[in-house]
N, C-alpha and C positions, 0 to 999 in steps of 0.2 A: 447477600446475595452472591455466590458466584456463577458464572455462565460460559461457556463455552462458544469462542467464536471461531467461524470454521467457515471461509468465504472464498470465493473466487468473482473478482472484480473486472468486468469488460472495459480495456481499456478505449479512450477516444483519444483524439486529436486536443482535444480541449483540458485543462487540466481539473480534476475532481477530489473530492475529500474520498477519504477510503474507508469512510462512515456516513450513512445520510442519515442519521442523528444527528443533533446540534451539539451532544456532548459524548463521547462513549471510551469511556478510559477503561484499557488493557494492557495485557502484555504478550503480545505477539511475534510468529516468525513470520516476515515478510517477503515473498520469495517471487523474482522475476523468472518464471521456468525455460529451461533451457529448449524449449520448442518455440519460442517468439520469435518473430522475425526478426523486430529491432529492439534496440534499447527502451527503457522506461528513464522517465524524467519526473525529477521528483520536484517541486519546488520547497527551497529551504526557508528558513523562519525569515531571513532576512530580504527574501524576494530571487535570491539566486536561485541556479538551479544545480540540481546532481543528478548523473547520469548513471545507471545501473546495465550493465550489459545482460544476455540472454542468461541465465544460470547464477546469477548474482543473487543474494539471501542475506538478508541482519534479522536480529534481534533486537525487537524496543520494548522497553520493560516498565509499563506503567503509563504509556502517551493516552493523549487523546487523538483517535484516532479521524477525526471529525478535522482536526487543524492540520492532518497529514494530507497535502494534496499530488497526483500523479498524471499524467498522460504516457502516452506511446502512441503505437501505430496501431489504427483501427484492427479488431481482431488477436490482438496481444491480451494478455492477462497478467494478472498480479493475484497470487493466491495468499490469505491469511491463515495462519493456524495458532491457537492460544486461547486466552481466556480473560477474566476480570481477578480473576484471585492475585 
């Protein structure tokens, strides 16, 4: 079954997964909107961090959103658009 993923994720100062589920595999465009005040920090699979500037976006194909963790300036957001196809 295919599902659409349309989500706005409020950022916090602590790392949080992009999905509240234990496992949610989807193909999505992840965007740090240009209106964000600060950078978004993602936690890499090896524990390192990757920083995105406001306006940056990337496409992820068939990834487990529960395994991707991000933090940023409280009040900023990430957007996810895609689906489980």
